[in-house]
N, C-alpha and C positions, 0 to 999 in steps of 0.2 A: 885495358886494365881498369880505367876509370870511366864510369858512365853516369850521366845525370839525365833523368827523363822527367820533363814537366807534363802536367795534365791539369785539367779543370777550367781551361779558358772557354770562352763562349761569348754570346750576345746577351746583354742584360740592360734593362731600362735604368735610366738615371734614378738614383736613390736606392737601388737594389744592392744585392750582395753576391759575392762569388768567392769560392775557396780554391786556391791553387795548391797543387802538390808537386813536390820534387823528390823523386826517389834516387838515392845515391848508392853507388857500389864501387868497390875497388881499393879504397884507401881511407885512412882516418885523417880528417881535416880539422883545423882549428874552429871552423864555422862555415856557415852558408849565407850567401847574400842573394837578394832579388834585385834585378835591374829591369828597366823597361826602355823601349825605343819606339817612338812614334815616327811616321813617315817624314823624312826630311829633317829629322832632329837627331842630336847626339844621344847616345845611350846614357841614361841617368840612373843614379842610385835610388833604390826604394827602401830597402830594409836589410838588416843583418842580425844573425843570432849565432852565438857560440854554441858548440855542441853541448857544453856544460849547462847551458840554459840560463846562466846568471847574467849574461851581457847581451843587450840588444841595442840597436841603433835604427833610427828612422829618419827619412828625409822629411823636411818640414811640410811639404804639401800633403803628406799622407798621415801625419801624426794625428791620433785620435780617431782615425777611420780604418787604418790597416793594422793587423796584428800578426807578427811572425812567431812561429812556434815550431817545436821539433817533437817527433816521436822517435826516440833513440833506438827502441827495439826494432823499428821498421826502417831505420836509416833514412828517414823522410823528414823534410822540412815543409811547412805549410805557410801560406800567406792568405789570411782571412781578410777580405776586402769588403767594407761596408760603406754605405752612403756614397756609392760610386757616382762619379761625374763624367760627362763626355771627355773632359781633359785627361781622364785616366786611360783613355783608349790607346793601346800600344801592344807591341809584342813583349811579353814578359819572359825574362830569362832567369833561371837560377844558376848560381856559380859557387864553386868550392874554393875556399881560401886555405892555403897552407902556410901558416906562420905569418909573421909581420905584426907590427904594432896595431893597436885599435884605431889609431889615427888614419890608417889606410883603408878602412872598410868601405869608404865611399869612392875609392879609386878602382876603376874597372881593371886596369892593368895589373893590379895586385892579386887577382884571382887566377888560379891555375887552370881550372876546367869550367866549361860552360855546357848547359843543356841546349836543346834545339829550339827552344822558345815555344810559347803558347799564346795565341791571339786573344786579347780581351777587347771587346767592343762595347761601348756604353752609348746607348741611344738617348736622345732627349725626349 
């Protein structure tokens, strides 16, 4: 009933840019988040946007470099990544959030559905 499909990952040189997409279907959610997980590390919050478009949140390491946006007509959320660093290398996941206060957008367990992930690799 609910499906999230990420795309746009790949290999990029440090300082370069990449745009990730996540197409959603099946339900209406309060908003969408992006998380990432590097080998041997915990999954960490990256960014969140409400479907209304008026509320966004970013993790400190990506502020000023990443931009989250939506195309509501396509039920798609994007993550524009610029000035990429090797530390950004990870599998990136989009996730759908259904309800809950804004204070929980950084908490992975508060999201109801997850995509399959897309690999982002940043070389030096």
